ZAMARRO-120538 format. One record per residue (C-alpha): residue in one letter; z, y, x. Coordinates in steps of 0.1 Angstrom, whole numbers, padded with zeros to 4 digits, always signed. Each point is the difference from the previous one (the first is absolute). Layout:
% ZAMARRO-120538
AZYX...
END
This chain:
% ZAMARRO-120538
M+0925+0697+1242H-0029+0006-0023R-0026+0025+0011L-0010+0028-0024N-0034-0004-0016P-0025+0023+0018L-0013+0013-0034V+0035+0008-0012R+0008+0018+0032T-0032+0020-0002V+0006+0010-0036A+0036+0010+0009L-0011+0022+0030V-0027+0017-0021T+0024+0007-0027L+0025+0015+0024A-0027+0021+0016F-0012+0012-0034L+0036+0011-0008Y+0010+0017+0032L-0031+0012+0018P-0004+0030-0023M+0036+0011+0008L-0007-0005+0037A-0031+0022-0003I+0021+0027-0017A+0026-0002+0027I-0026+0004+0027L-0016+0030-0018S+0034+0017-0002F-0002+0004+0038N-0036+0012+0001R-0006+0037+0010T-0029+0002-0025R+0011+0017-0032Y-0029-0012-0021G-0022-0030+0004L+0005-0033+0018Q-0012+0009+0035W+0027-0005+0027N+0006+0031+0021G+0031-0009+0018F+0037-0009-0005T+0025+0025-0015T+0033+0001-0018D-0005+0035-0014W-0006-0013-0035Y+0035-0015-0001T+0015+0033+0013R-0018+0019-0027L+0011-0025-0026L+0036+0006+0009Q-0005+0038-0002N-0016-0001-0035A+0025+0013-0025E-0019-0016-0030I+0001-0034+0016L+0036+0003+0010E+0009+0010-0036A-0020-0031-0013A+0019-0021+0026R+0033+0013-0013N-0009-0008-0036T-0012-0035+0010L+0033-0008+0018V+0022+0014-0028L-0020-0020-0026A+0001-0032+0020V+0037+0002+0010V+0014+0010-0034S-0022-0025-0020T+0008-0028+0025L+0038+0006-0003V-0001-0001-0038A-0024-0030-0001T+0021-0019+0026V+0032+0004-0020L-0016-0009-0034G-0022-0028+0014T+0029-0016+0018L+0021+0001-0032L-0029-0014-0020A-0005-0029+0025I+0037-0009-0002A-0001+0001-0038L-0031-0021-0002E+0011-0026+0025R+0038-0003-0007Y+0002+0005-0037P-0004-0032-0021W-0031+0010-0019G-0017-0024-0024R-0033-0016+0010R-0020+0021-0025S+0018+0032+0009R-0004-0006+0037G-0037-0006-0005W-0005+0033-0017L+0021+0019+0026D-0020-0016+0028N-0032+0012-0016L+0013+0035-0005L+0011+0001+0037Y-0035-0010+0012L-0018+0024-0024P+0003+0032+0022V-0012-0020+0030V-0032-0013-0017T-0007+0031-0021P-0028+0022+0014D+0013+0033+0013I-0023+0020-0022I+0014-0016-0032L+0035+0006+0011A-0008+0036+0009V-0016+0007-0034A+0030-0015-0017L+0023+0022+0020V-0020+0031-0009V+0003-0009-0037A+0038-0007+0003F+0007+0033+0019G-0021+0019-0025A+0022-0013-0028L+0032+0007+0019R-0011+0036+0007A+0005+0006-0037I+0037-0007+0006S+0006+0016+0034T-0019+0021+0025L+0013-0022+0028F-0030-0022-0005E-0025+0026+0010P-0024-0014+0027G+0017+0003+0033L+0022-0018+0025L+0024-0014-0026T-0028-0016-0021M-0015-0014+0033I+0034-0015+0009L+0004-0016-0034G-0036-0013+0002H+0005-0016+0034V+0033-0016-0011T-0017-0018-0029F-0021-0021+0023Q+0024-0002+0030I+0027-0017-0020A-0020-0031-0005F-0008-0004+0037V+0036+0005+0010A+0012-0025-0026L-0025-0027+0010T+0010+0004+0037V+0038-0001-0007R-0004-0028-0025S-0018-0022+0025R+0029+0005+0023L+0025-0009-0028K-0019-0032-0006S+0003-0010+0036L+0038+0005+0000G+0006-0023-0030R+0033+0001-0020D+0022-0019+0023L+0014+0032+0016D+0008+0013-0035E+0020-0030-0008A+0018-0001+0033A+0010+0037-0004R+0014-0008-0034D+0019-0030+0013L+0017+0023+0025Y+0011+0023-0029A-0024+0029+0008D-0006+0022-0030Y-0036+0010-0008S+0001+0035+0016Y+0014-0014+0033F-0026-0028-0001V-0028+0025-0004R+0013+0024+0027R+0010-0025+0027V-0022-0030-0006L-0031+0007-0022L-0012+0034+0012P+0004-0008+0038L-0021-0032-0005L-0025+0019-0021A-0003+0029+0025P-0032-0013+0018G-0017-0004-0034I+0012+0033-0012V-0012+0018+0031A-0033-0018-0001G-0005+0009-0036A+0009+0036+0007M-0025+0002+0029L-0027-0015-0022A+0007+0025-0027F+0000+0029+0025T-0034-0011+0013L-0015-0002-0035S+0013+0034-0008L-0012+0015+0033D-0036-0012-0006D-0002+0004-0038F-0029+0022-0013V-0008-0009-0036I+0034+0005-0016S+0008+0030+0022F-0033+0016-0010F+0007-0004-0038T+0036+0012+0002A-0001+0027+0027G+0005+0037-0007P-0015+0030+0018T+0028+0002+0025S+0006-0038+0006Q-0031-0009+0021T+0005-0031+0022L-0019-0011+0031P-0023-0025-0019L-0008+0028-0025F-0006+0024+0029I-0023-0024+0018Y-0020-0006-0033A-0005+0038-0005S-0009+0005+0037V-0026-0028+0000R-0017+0016-0030R-0004+0032+0021G-0011-0019+0031V+0016-0024+0024T+0015+0017+0031P+0017-0015+0030E+0034+0012-0014I-0006-0024-0029H-0007-0028+0024A+0032+0008+0019L+0020+0001-0032S-0015-0032-0013T+0008-0017+0033L+0036+0011+0000I+0005-0012-0036F-0017-0033+0007L+0023-0006+0031A+0031+0008-0020T-0010-0024-0028V-0008-0028+0025L+0034+0004+0017L+0018-0001-0033V-0019-0030-0013L+0006-0019+0033A+0037+0008-0001S+0002-0010-0037E-0018-0033+0007R+0024-0007+0029L+0031+0006-0021T-0014-0021-0028R-0007-0029+0024R+0035+0001+0014
END
């Protein structure tokens, strides 16, 4: 077995420390009795208690969960259908190339550009209907626009690993398409669909830029609340809230990675 180069190992450890030590520091400060400053004055869980009793934070948490759950459900259905259409429909080489580029476009496009484009689009749609006023609906639509691509890519990778042999075997056994989809394709795609949904949920949970540009006065989410609170001054409640969001995100990412690997 080859030993890892000491330089590579050092760079890897420094990179991991650079990524995770700030969050570790915030987690430690969330248990500090000191309200302001960095001096350690003893261990306490009062900030987590106050966090759970703060009506404004609870309202932001409710908005965040509603936004993440609804947008994830919509994006999972549309992304799964898109993946099946791209992988199983006999597209021409040129058409498939264009479609692949369009699928990757939301993934590589900077959030700020996508957010500005959504603001322009919703501004035009408001001339038709008042449903597109800034609020929870526009935030859901904005999140779905970038979540679909991540779900489709995850499900599509699962489809590629399955191949077409099962499709042909089901047809040889006289299964119609609806039966094949319900009893063969979807059960086999389930790990990829769940992994894509969890990835989309995590992205929605943490999103700030698109939420900031599409939010209304009554649709504040936790990332927006943290941003507004930091501008007024960082308190231990914010440390506690950031720690909880980080832990939830890590758990979802680990579960998604495990499902994808399987």
